[in-house]
N, C-alpha and C positions, 0 to 999 in steps of 0.2 A: 563581330569583333572589330573594334576600331583600328584602322590602319595606322601604323606607327612610322612617321618619317625618319629616315636615317641619313640619306645622301642629299645634301642641300647645296645647290649651285647658286652662289651670290654673283650677280651680274652688275657691274658698276663701271662708270665712265673712266676712272683712273685709279691709281694705287701708288703708295709710296714705293721707292723714293722719287719717282718722276712727278707724281701729283699728290699734293697734300691738301686736304680740306676737311670740312665737317663730315661729309658723306663717306669719304675714304677712311677717315678715322673711325667712324661708326662701324663700318664693315670690318676693319682691322680689330676692333674691340670685341667682335662677336666670336672670332675664330677659336681662341683658347677656351672660353666658357662652353662653346658648343662641343668641342672635342671632349672636355671634362664631363659633359652630359651624355656622352656616348654617341654623339652624332658624327657624321663625316662631312664637314664643310669643304667646299671647293670654291675657287674664285676665278671668274673670267672678267678681265678689265680692259678698257680701251687705253689708247696711247696718243700722245701728241705727235709721235714720230711716224711719218708715212713710210711705206715700202713700195717697191716697184709693182708688186702685186699684193693684194690683201692676204694676210696670213695670220694664223694663230700659233704663237710660239709658247712652249711650256717654260715655266720658271720653277726653280727648285729651292728657292730661298725663303719660302713662307711657312714651311712646316706642314702645309696641307697641299693637295693638288691645286695648281694655279696656272693660269694661262693669260698671256698678254696678246691682245688683238691689235694688229696694225692695219689701218685702211690704206688704200692706194691713192689717197688724195689728202690735201691739206685743208685747213680751215673747216674741219669737220664738226666744230662746235656749234655751227650756225644752223638756223631752222631750215634753210633751203637745201641742206645736205643731211637732213635727219634720216632719210631713207637711203639704204645702200644695199642693193640686192646681193652683191658678192659677199658681204658680211652675213647676210641672212643665210646663204648656202653654207658658209663655214659654221655658223651657229647650229644649223640643222645637223651637220656632220658631228659636231662636238656632242650634242645631245644624244645622238645615236650611240656614241662611244661611251659616254659617262653614265647615261641612264639615271639621272638624279630622280629622287622622289618629289622634290620641290625645286622649282626655279624661283629664286627671290630676286626680283628686278628692283634695283636701287636707282638706276638711271639708264636712259637710252642714248644720251649724247655720246658721240664718237664711236657708236656701235651702229645700230639701226633701229628704226622706230616701230618694228613689228615683232619684238622679242616675245611678248605675251602670246600673240597669235601663233607664232611658230612653235612655242613650247606646248601650248594647249592642243595644237593640231597633231603634235607627237604624243598626246595622251599624258602629258606631265602637268601636274597641278602648279599653278603660279600664284605667287604673292607679290604685290607691288607695294613698295614703301615710298610715299610722297615726301621726300626730303626737302623739296623746294616746290616752286609754282611753275616750273618750266613746261609741264604738260599742258598748262592752260595759258601759255604765253609764247608766241613765236619769237619775241624779243628776249625771252628767258627770265628776266628779273621783275617783270611788271613795273618797269620804270619808263615813263614817257620820255621823249627827247629832252624835255625841260627838267627832267629828273623828278617829276611829281609821280606819286604812287598811283597805280591804275587798278581799277576793279571792274573793268568792262567785260562784257561777254565777247568771246573770241568770234570775230566776223570780219569781213572785208571792211565794212563801214567803221568798225572800231579800230582796226589795226593797220589799215593801208598807209596811214601817215606816220607809222611808228616802226614797222618791221625793218630789220637791217637789210640793206640792199647793196649790191656791188656796182650799181650804175648801169643804165641801159635796159633794165627790165621793163617789159610792157605791162600795162594794166591787166591784161588777160592772164598773164603768167602769175602776177601777184595775187589776183583774185582766186584763181584756181589753187594756188599754193596754200593760201590761208584756209580755204574750204577743206582741202585734203588734210591739212594739219589738224584742224578741229575734229573732223570726222574720224581720223585715225586714232587720236588720243582718247576720244570718247569710246571708241571700240576697244582699245587696249585696256582701259579701266573697267569697262563693262564685262570684258572677256575674262579678266583676272578673277580668280575665285576668292581672293581676299585683298582688299586695299587698305593700307594702314597709313596713318598720319600721326605725328607726335602731338599736334595741337588741333583744337577745333577751328581755330582761325585759319590755319593752312588748308584744312579739309574743306572749309566753307568757300574759300576763295577759288580753289581748283574746281569744285563741283559747280559753283555758280558760273564760273567762266566758261565751262563746257556744257552748262545746262543739264547737269546730272543730279540725281536725287542725293541729298546729303547723307542719307542712310547707307549709301554705298561704302562709306569710309568708316573704318573702326579706329578708335583712338588707342595709341600705345606710346606712352612717354618714352623718350630715348634713354639709353643707359648713360650713367655718369660714373666714371671711375674716380674715386676720391683722390684729390691732388695733395692735400695738406696733412694727411694722417701722420702722426708721429713728430711733426714739427713743433718746436718749443718757441713760444713768443717771449721776448724780453719786454720789460716794462718800458712804456713810452712816455716821455716827458710831455707836459702840455705844450701846445703849439698851435699853428694855424690849421684851419680845416683842410684836411688832406684828401684831395680828389685823385682818382686813378682811372685811367682807361687802359685796357689791355686787349690784345688780339691783333689781327691783321689791320694795318692802317691803309685803307683804301678810301677813295672819295665817297663811296656808298656808306662807309661806316661813320662819316660825319665829324671826324676830329677837327677839320678845318672850321666847321660850324661852331663847335665848342670853343675854339680859340677866338673866334669873332665875338662870342658871348662874353668871354673874359675881358676882351679889349673894351667892350662897352661898359664893363663894371669898373674898369680902372679909374683912379688909382686904388689898388687892392691893399696897399700897405702890407701888414703882416697877417691879414685875416685868412688867407687862402693860398694853397699851392696845388699845382696839378702835375701828376706824373703820367707820362704816356709810354706804355710798353708795347713794342711791336715794330716790325719793319715796315717802312713806307714803300708802297708797291711801284710808284713811278717817280722819275726825276722831277716831273712838273709839279706833282703834289708835294714832294719834299721841299722844292724851292718855295712853294706857297706857304707851307707850314713854317719853314725857317724864317720867313719874313714876318708871319703872324706872331711868333713867339717873342720877337724882340721886345725887351722891356717888361715881359710878363714873368711871374714866378712859375715857370714851366720847365720840367726836366724831361728830355727825350731820351729814353733808355735804349731804344732799339730792341734787338733780339733779347729775349729774357727767359729766365727759368722761374718755375713756380715758387721757389724759395724766396726770390726777390719780392714777389707780391706779398708773401706771408710776412717777411721781415719789415716791409714798408708799413704794414698795419694801417691801410687807408680807412678814412671815415666814411667815404661815399664812393661807390663805383659809378662811372658815367659812361653810358653807351648810347651816343647820339645818332644812331643810324638814320639815314634818309630813305633806305630801301625797306621793302617788306622783309621782316625777320620771321623765319618759319619756326624757330625754336630759341636759339641763343644759349649754347652751353656755357658761355661766359657768365650767364646769370646763375647757373649751378655753382660756379666757382665763387661768385659773390655770396651766394647762400651759405656755402660751406665755410667761408670766412666769417660769416655773421655780419656782413656789411650790407646796408640798404643800397639801393641803386636808383639813379636818375636815368630814365630811358625815354626814348621818343615813342609816342603813341601810334606806332605803325606796325602791323603784323602781330606776332604772338607775344611780344614783350608784355603788354598789359595783362593778357590772359595768364601768363606765368608769374608775374610779379605778385599778384594776390594781396596787394596792400603793403608789401615789403619795400616800398620805395615811392618814387615820384615820377610823374609823367610830364613831358613837354611836347610841343608840336614839332614834327619832323622838319628839318631844314630851316628852322627859325632860331637865329641867335637871340632874338628878343625873348622868346619863350624860355629858352635855356637860362638866360641871364635872370629872368624873373624868378625861376625856381631856385637858382643858386642864392639869389638875394634873400629870398624867404627863409632858406635854410640857415644862412648867416645870421639873420635877424632873430630867428626863433630856434635856438640851439636844442631845445627839448624835442623838436620834431624828429631828429635822427634816432634818438632812443625809442620814441613811440613807433616809428616805422620798423626799426630793427626788431622790435618785439613781434612784428607780424610777418617776418621773413619765413617763407615756406621751407619745408625740407627739400634737400636736393633730390634730383631724379633717382630712380632705382639703380642699384649697382648692376654691373654687367651680368652677374650671375642671376639675379632676380629677373632682369630683363630677358635673358635668354630662356628662362623657364616660362615667362609669359608669352614669348614669341613662339615657343613650341606648341602652345595651345592653338595659336592661329595656323600653324603648319598642319596640325591635325585636322582642324576644321576645314582647311582648304582641300586636303586629301579626301575628306568625307563628302564634300560638296560636289554636286554634279557639274559637269562642264557647262559654262554659260553659252547660250547661243549668240550669234552675231555674224555679220558679214564684213570681212575686211575691205579696205579700199579696193575697188575694181582695178584690175591690171590696166585696162584701157585708159582709165583716168590718170594713173601714174605714168603711163607711156606718153600721153598727151602732155603732161606737165614736164617730163624730161625733155621732150622735143622742144618745148618753148624755152626751157632753160638752156638748151644747147646754143641758143642765139645770144646769150649774155656771158660775159667773162666769169669764170669760176676759180681763177688761180690767184685771187687776191682776197684780203679780208674785206668785209663790207665797208663801203666808203660813206654811205649816207643812211639816214633813218627815214624811211617812208617815201612814197611817191611825191 
């Protein structure tokens, strides 16, 4: 008789209200549908806020059993603090108390890097979701110091000039640190009974970077809760081509590149307008954007509600990311709106677009400008690409049903063999790291 999972422990690096992002939102979206399906989800998440001693504190505001883990150090997001023995012991104790049927690891950051090993050693089936590429990148985002996209194999030769450092680290420390990082995450993914990714692009980059077999990863599109159901559109008068960007405005999302593209197209007369929805994350980027928009038909809306996007009725969504995009829920929003998208050809955007839009080179104002100019000069292109827009991702309810199949398969699978990083290697690395400062954020990239 097949074992039926019931108690699911989701482990994630942060959670609202302290931390909001795609991964946190995804975990949040699972809880209600899993309860409705008869499961008992639980949440363990990390925190930015350190304590004098590492501690797990319960929270009672999520409607399911939930726990916040505080480490006893700061700057725990970085690769050289990925392993934390005190957290590992707390995790062991929590597993012994909760006895989940499945541990679903969404992220190791701000926790410790051996979550799978510890759960499997306790006889608990594990499922890993690759929401990003950090398992195959000590710098986390696979962005080189010059902001170019990286697809290298993790090694000292590939990474020594890129990893975040605090200053003063010796070559021996960096070399051993990268070796252990690579070996540890290879082990975590091989030890897990099921590894999931939302796109083949993400799965391929992680497995190639760690030199793992691509068949290790199973594809499972993310859930997408419809945003615009029930909203009524008013008629729109003819006017300029209406472009829209929405989401967090960070340097990696490339809004500043898009603005440079528009400047190169000026004068635009009345042919085009751009609407930017979202908060700018730094004062420096905000100052740069404020300067770039001068004289352009651009409206910066700041924080926004979905009703504003629906009311705007954009003709074209533009997402000019310079970093590797692992999925892009904003594309689902564009699909639901019936709007084609102009995106950069990096990461999973092209895989998900499926002909429902246009591609440009990442970080290239010239390439973005050329695409926009073509759309302006050939108005029928928008309708042609709109006809090829794919359906949005599955609803949370459908996704949770699909996920349950993977939980069952994990519980039916025998534990995978493998040896964790030897303690003497970890001890040697910690001794080397004791000679360099650890109480500041990284100051440089690479030796």
